[in-house]
N, C-alpha and C positions, 0 to 999 in steps of 0.2 A: 399495418406496419410489421415487418418481420426482421428481427435482428439476429445475425449469426455471430458466433464467437470469431474473433476476440472482441473485447470491448475497446472502443476508442473514446477520446474525450467527448466527441459529438454524441455518440449513442449513449454514453454514460449519463449525460445530462438529460437526454430524452427519457431514459429509464427512470431517473430520479423524479422527473416531472410527472410521469405517469404514476409512479409510486405515491407521490403526494396526493394526486387526484383520487386514487383508490382509497388511501387512508382517510381522506376527508369524507368520502362517501360512507365509509364504515363507522367512523368515529366522530363525525360532526366537526364543528369548527371551534369548540370551546377548549379543547385540550391539545395544544401544539406539542410536537415531539421533536426529538433530535436523533440523528444518526452520525456517528464518527467514522469516516473512511480511513482505513488503515493500510499500511504497506504499499504494494504496487499501485493500487488504485488511487491512493493519496498522491503518489508521485505523478501518475497520469493526469490527475486533476490540476496539479500545480506547476508542472514543468513541461518543457517541450521536447526533451530528449527521449522520453518514453512515448511511443506511438500507440501502444496497445497493452492490454493485460488480459489474462484469461480467467481471472477470478475477482470477485469483489468481496473483500474481507471488511467487516465493519463491527462496530460496537453499537448495538441497537438499544436506545434508551426509551423503551415503551412496552406496552402490553402485548398480549398475543394477537391483538387486532392487526399489528404490523405484519405478523407472519402471514395472515390471510391476505393482506394487501400485496405482499411480495409474491404469493402464489398466483394471485389474480393477474398481476402484471406479467409474470412469467408466461401464463397461458395466453394472454393477449398479444404479447410481443415475440412469442416463440423463443423464449430464453430457456437455458438449461435449468433443470431442477436445482433448487437451492442456490439460485444465481447470486443472491445477496445473503451472506451467512455470517455466523459468529464462531466458526470453527477455529479461527485465529486464537481465540481465548484458550485453546488447549495447547498452544505452542509455547516455547520458552521465551519468545519475543514479547509475549503479553505482559503488561504491567498494569496494576490498578491505578497507577499515576497518569495513565494516558488521558483520562477524562480531564484532568487538571491542566494538561499542557496542550490540549486541542485548540484549534483556531477556527474562526468563522470562514466558511466557504460560500454558501448560497442558501437562500430560502425559496422554497417552491410552494405555490398556492397559499401562502401565508399560514401554512400549517406544519410544514416539514423543514426544519433547519438542518443543513448539512455542515458538518465540521470536518476538518482534516487535522493532520499533525504537522507542526512546524519543522523546519529543515533539520535543525540539530538533533531533534528527537527522532525524526525519520532515519537519520544516519545512525543513531544509537540502536534503533530497532534492527536495521539492516546488518549492523555489525554483530549484534547478538545472534542473528540467524546465520549469517556467514556461509550460506550454501554455495558450493562451487559450481553446481549445475543449474542454478537459478540466476536471477539478475541482482543478487544482493550487493556484491562488491562493485559492480558496474553502476548500480544505482547510487551508491555512496559517491563514487567519482563523478557521476553526472550531476548530482546536487552541488557538490563543491565547485564544479566547472561552471554551472549556470550562475551561481551566486558570485563567482569571481568575475564573470562577464558583465554582470549587472552592476558591478562596482560596490557590492555589499558582501564581501567575502565572509565565509564562516571560519571562525577561529578555533584552534585546538582547545582553547579554554571553554568555549561554548559546548563543544562536543563532550569534553570531560565532564562538565556539569550535567549534561543530558544523560550520559551513561550512569553517573552516580545517582541521579534522581530516579531513573527508571529501574536500574538493576543493582544499585548499592555500591558498585565499584568495578574496576577493570578486571579484578580477579574472577569475575563471573562471565566475562566476555571470552569467546574462543580465541586461542592464541594466534591463529592465522588472521583473524580479524584485527586484533591489536597490532600485529606486525604490519598489516596492510595500511591501516590509518596512520600509523607512525611514519611509514615510508611516503605516504601521500602528502602529508604536511611537510616532510623534509624536502621532497623534490619540488612540490608545488606545480607539477605538470599534470593537471587533472584531465586535460583533453586526451593526452597520450594514454594515461592510465585508464580512462573510460573505454577507449577502443581496444586496448590490450585485453581488458577483462571481458568485454563483449565477446571477443574471439575465444578466449579460454573457456568461458561459460558455455558457449555453443558446443565446443569440442567435448566438454565434460558431459553435457546433456546428451549428445549423440552417442557417446560411449555407454551411458546409462541406458538409453533406449535400446541399443543393440544388445546389451546384456539381458535386459528384460525380455526382449524378443526371443533370444536364444533359450532362455529359461522356459518360456511358454511353449516353444517348439519341442522341447525335450520332455 
């Protein structure tokens, strides 16, 4: 089986299933472990508006045995090096509170439990990141939109609590992100906001790629 980038919900679960098998071979059955999926991959796992992601950021709660299992799965399935990594911990969106607010997703081979991050905390993380050339703000709008459609809308109070829990307060959130979420709750038109930001993020990414291309050419 050979998987190419990007990751989809289907091949994500296949990768995690294979990871659990390899971990079980290396570590036996007496010591179950957990991985918390973060950011874009957590959105991919839990929502329908994201069709793909190009990286799998995670918090890995285990020994170095898991690193060997990750490498084995990568070799077996043709995945890029470091396909599952903890680089996210070096970004400003990381918080040591994420473990406490994680929620159950699935268990594979009775040995590997996968957890993700609940909606309001995902929103807080995306607001903290707030990159105009990534899917950060469209992801926020997408989460709000899907919860609205499901009849279980996310309140501004819930997001406020999540921001304060993870990052101490709104003073630590980028100003453009704060303005964005305030406008989102004010208008309530999450669908329109989602597609508007998808378009803007693509344009910003294209500009960045052209700039990097020109730098390399010179």
